[in-house]
Structure formats: structure tokens, C-alpha cells
N, C-alpha and C positions, 0 to 999 in steps of 0.2 A: 893323632887328635884332629888335625886339619882334614885328613882324609875322611874321617868319620863324619864331620860336619858337612862336607860336600855330598856324601852319600845320602844323608838325611834330606838335604835341600832338593836333590834330584827326585827323591821319592815323593816329596810333597808336590813338586811340580807335576809329576806323572799322575798322581792321584787327582790333582786339580783338573788336568786335561781329561782324565777318565770321567770325572763327574760331569764336566761340560759335555762330553761326548754322549754320555748316558742321557743327560737332560735333553740334548738335541734329538737323540734317537727316540726318546719317549714322546717328546712333542710331535715329532714327525709321525710316529705310529698313531698317536691320538688323532692327528689331522688326517692321516690316511684312513683310519677306521671311520672317522666322521664323514669323510668323502664317500667311502664305500657305503655307509649307512644311508647317507643322503641320496646316493645314486640308486640304491635299492628302493628307497621310498618313491623315487621319481618314476619307477617302472609301474605301469598299470597292472601287471600281473601280480605285483606285491600287494597292491590295494585290493585286487580281486581275491587273493588268498585270505587276506584279513576279513573280507566280506563273507567268505564261505565258512570261516571259523564261527561266525555268528549266525549262519544260515540254519534255521531250525524249523520244526513243525509249527511252532507257535507263530513264527514270522510268516510262514506260508498261509496259515489259517487267517491271519490278519489281512494278508494281501488278497485272499480269495473270498473274504467274508461277504462282500456285496454280490459276487458271482453266485455264491451258494444261495443267496436270497432270491435269485431269479427262478429257482425251482419252486414247486408247490410245497412249502414247508409245513403245510397241514398234513401232508402225506409222509414226508420225509424231512426231518429236521436238518439244520445246517451241520450239526455234529455227526448225524448218521451219514450224510452224503460225504463229508470230509473223511470220516473213518473208513468208509467202504469203497470210495471211488477216488480220493485224492491221496490219502496216506500211502497206499501201495506204491506210488511213484516216487516217494521221498526217501526210500531206503538207501540209495546210492546215487545221489545227484552229483554230476560233474559239470564242468563248464568248458566252453570252447570259444575262441575268439571269432567274432563275426567280422571278417575283413571287409565285406561289402559295405557295412554301415560305419566302419571305423574311419577316423581321420587323424591328423597329427595331434589335435587337441581333444579328441573324443575317441574312446575305445568302447566297443560294445561286445559283450560276451553272451553267448547263448547258454542257457541252463538246460542240461540234458539228463533225462532219465532213460538209461539205455540208449537207444537210437532216437528217442522221441524228444522233441523240444518242448519244454514246459514253461519257458519264459526267457527273459533276457535282462541283463544288468548293464546300465550305461555309466561309464566313468568319464569325467572331464577334469582337465587341469584347473587348479584354483590359482589365486593370485599370490599365495604364500610362497616365498623363496627361501632356500637355504643353500649356501655356497653356490649360488647361481642356478640351483635346480628348483623346478616347480613340482608340486605334489598333485595327486589325483584324489578326487572325491566321487562318491556314488551320487549321481544326480537323478537317477531314475531306476526303479526296479519294478519289473512286471512278471507276473506268472500268468500263464494262459492254460486253463484246463477246459476250454470250450469243447475240446475233442471228446470229453466224456458225455456230452449231451446226446440224448437219444430222442427220436421222434416216436414216442410211445403214446398210446391212447387206449382206454378201456371203458366199456359202457355196460350198463345193466338197466333193463326196463322193468319197472314194478308198478303196482297200483299206487295212487297218490297217498293212500292211508298207510303205506308201508314206509319203513325207514331203511336207509342204506349207510353202512359204515365202510370206510376204506382205510385199511391199515389202522383200524381202531378209532378213526376220526369220523364223526357223524356228519355226513354231507348235507349241506344246506341248499337253498334255492339257486345259488350261484353256479351250482354244478348241473342244474337241469338244462338239457339241450333240446328236449323235444317233449311236447304234450299232445297226446292223441287220445281219441275215444272211438275206437273201431272194434266192435265186438261180434264179428262174424255174422252179419245179417240178423242181429237181435235188436235192431233199432226199433222194431215194431213194439217192443215191450214198453216203450215210452208212453204208448197209448193207455197202458194200464198203471201208470204212475211210477214205473221203475226208472231210476237214474243211475247209470253206470258211472263209476269214478274214472277220472283221467288216468291214463297210463303215462308215467313219467320216466324219461330216459335220463339217467345220471351218467355223466362222462367225466373222466379224469384224464389229464395229460400232464406234460411237463414234469415227469418223474423219471427216475433211473431204475433199471432192472425190472422188477415186477412188483405189482401191488395186488392185494386181495380184498374182495368185497365180502361183506356179510349183510344179509337181508333179513329184516324182522317185520312181522305184522304188528298191528296196533296192540296186540296183547303181549308182545315181546317174544313170540315164537319165532325161531330161526328157520329159514327155508334154504334148501340147497340152491345154488346159483342156476342149476339147469332146470329148475322147476318151471312149469308152464304157468306163469303168474296170471296171464290173461284168463286161462281156463280156471284158475283158482277163483277169480272174481265171478266168472260165469257160473261155476258150480255153487258158489255161495248164494246166488240169486235163484237159479233154476232148480236147485235141489233143497228147497226149504220146507219140504213136507216131512212128517214123521214116518217111520217105517210102517205103522199101522195105516196111515193115509195112503202111502204108496201101494201097499198090498191091496187095499179095497179098490183103489183107482185102477190098478192093473186088472183085477177081476172084472170090474165094470167095463173097461175099455175093450177087453177081449170079447165079452158078451155083446156089447153094443155093436162092435164092428162086424161080428158074425151076422147079426140080424139086419144091420144096415146094408151089407153086401148082398145078403139074400133078398132083401126087399128091392134094391135098385136093379137087380138082375132077374126079377121075377118073370115067370111065364104068366100069361094072361089069367090062367085059371088059379094061380097061386098068389095073386096080388094082395087080396084082402087077408089071406092067411098069414102071409109074411109081414104085412103091415101090423097085424094084431100082435105079432111077436116083437116088433120094433117099438111100438107105441109106448109100452111101459117104461122105456128108457129115455123118452123125450119129455122135457119139461113142459107141462101144459101151458099153452098160450105163448110159448116162445117162438121166435122167428124160425128156428129149426123145425119145431113141431108143425108150424103153418106150412113150411116148405114141403115137408114130407106129406102132409095132407093134400097139398096142391098136386104133388107128384102122383099120389094115389088116384086123384080124379082124372089126371091126364094119361095114365097108363092104359091105353086102349089098343096098343100094338101087340103083336105076337112076338115073343122072345123065345127063340129056339135054342139059345145058349144057356148053359148051366154055370152060374157063378157061385163060388164058395170061398170063404176066407181061408187062406193058408196059414198066416201068422201075423202077429202085431209086434212091432218094435216100439217100445216107449222110450223116447229120448230124454224127456224130462217132464216133471209135473211141478208147476209153480202155484203156491198158494197166494192168491191175490189179496189185496187189502179188503176187498169186499167179502172175503170168505169163500169165494169161488175158486175153481182150479183151472189153470190153463195147462193143457196137456199137448205136448208135441209128439206126434207118432208117425210111423210109416207102416201101412198095412199092405199086405200082399194078397192078391186075388188070383185064384185059379179059375180060368175060363175054359170050358170044354167046347171045342170047335170041331170042324171037319178033320183037322189034322192033329187032334189030341188036345191036351191041356196047354194053355199059354199063361204064364205068370206075369201079372202087371204089378208095378210098384206105385204106390200112391202116398203122398205126403199130406198131412192134415194137422190142423190145430183145433182142438175141441175144448170148449168151455163147459166144465162139469159143475153142477150145483149139488151140494150135500144138504139134503133135507132129513128131517126126523124119520121119514118113511123110506129113505134110500137115496141113491144117486141118480141124477138126471142130466142128460145132454142138453145144453142150452143153445150153443152155437157150434157150427162146424165150418171151418174154412180150409179149402184145399189150396195148396201152393206148389 
């Protein structure tokens, strides 16, 4: 009986010591794990891993929002630039410590997409302590996508009455970089009341990749970009006659030039004959008719050369506000000399009047 009591007392004592040991071990393990946890938190790499867990496209979009606004968002929106030129770099972002910028209380990590740096994150120790350790906070985060910027520029020159769209956006006056009015030596038309429109050069830049223009006239008709827009304006002015008018003028000009060349190269004996052929084509009382009459009176020399019209090129015929026609031509003259025929080229502008009884030349100006 006595021995049984002693055995039970010993068991209780051992159990008590075991409980004490387990409690001490548990407390020790808890303190150890707290130490390990606190130590891990004090490492900047731990804070950086936590930062990268929250690193997302939305975060990058927020960080680059102002940068995206430095491009011409009329041509390319922020979302378009982000999706096409920023997002491709975000598929597998890693980080690497920047030892050159790091100190004991500050650690800098570079953000990398492949081998390209796309930004950096700065961590600094804060004032909070746990078990003697101080933790790290993100104090600065930057992403830098300036490398996607391109020095692009594209221009198109159109008449001022035309409109230009770029990537679907109607370009306004802020895109006009030049205004000119140079129409290939047609300035003389101002004397007849013609006003040529300005040619406007629209220029876009500060965009990525490529952009596309569309050009429309005042009626909404679209023109190919390689169109000769200056020539379109010129043709609109210099070809304002109907087909019937052009046909009658062409017939008249060929006949007039035939008799004009024959008269101006007349042999003495043929002066009056050739003038009689030319006279019906001259407007009575006009300066041209008076000049030809004066030439008739002065032709007293002997001309041994034979002149005849080879052909006439009609460049354009313009119907003036007065109802008269301004015709620009080149006529070619065959002259028979001692060495055979010689062809001469002559440029002239002729004012033609359309009367009920026919067409008449009013003025002729060589140039």
C-alpha cells in the first residue's frame, strides 16, 4: 500500500515537470518564431516581395498617367498608348537591388522587364520597432517609359477649303504649320479677278508608331494622299469651260493661229491677202486689231521665208467673269530657210470674245 502511494506521487511530480517543460518550450518557440518573423520583416527584400505582390497593370497605369498625357491624345488616347506600348513590358517584371543608390537606411530596387529598366522602388526604415528591429516602408515608386517616345512627324498640304483627319480626328488650326499661295506663275490671273486659296500644311508629331491622314474637299469627297492638291485647285480655275465651249475655242484658236502665223511671215506680195484671212478673227476696234492693222501698214520689206503653223497646244481656257475667255497656248511654227524647215515654239495668252456672230480675238500677249 505504501509503495503504491509513493509511485503515484512520483508520477505526479514527473507530470508537473513535463508540463513546466512543455510550457517553457512552447513559450520559447513562440518567442523564437516572433524573432524570426520580426527579423524577416526587417529585411528590405521582404518588403519588396510584398510590394511586388501588389504590383499590377492598374498600378502602372496610375503611375504613367501623366506621362501618357504628354503625347498627342487627340491622335492616340492614353488607353491606346498604354495597351500598345506599355502593357507589353509588364508580362514578367522582376526586380534587382541597386547597390549604387542604396544605404544602410535606404534600399533601392530597379524594376526590370527582361534586360530593360522600367523604373525603381525606394524603401526606407521607419520609426516602428519590434523586438529591437525596425521595418521598411516604400517611400518612392517610379516607372520610366520615356524610352518608348519616338521623334515622329507627318505632314500633308491641302487647299484651305479642304479638311484633314488624322486617326479619325479632325485637325484644327493648331496643326497648321505653313500657309502659302504659290501657283506656278499663275499670279497674273489676279488681274482678272481670280483669287487662289491658301495651301495649308498640317503637321502632326508627338505620337507613337504611325498615323494616317484622310483628306476631304468641301463637298466631303475623299482624295488620295498622293493627289496633286495644288493642281486640283488650278484645274478648278483654269478648266471652268463646258465641253462645247472648249471645242469651239479649240477650232477657233487653230484657225486664228494659222492665219496669224501666215500674216506675220508674209511675203510682200501676200501681205494684204493674208491680212484679209486674219481680219475676220479680230475683234473690230480692239487693241489687237489695231496692232495688226499697224503691222500691215509697216510691212514694206521683202520676206523670203515661208512660215506656216505646225500645231497648237491649248493648255487651258478660262471663262472670265466678263464672259470673255482667257486661253493659254503654245503654237509651233515651221519656217523654211536655206537649210530646210526650222521649228520655233511660241507661248501666248489670247483673250477671246464670244459674240452672236462668232468668236473674235481681242488681245494677244506673248510670254
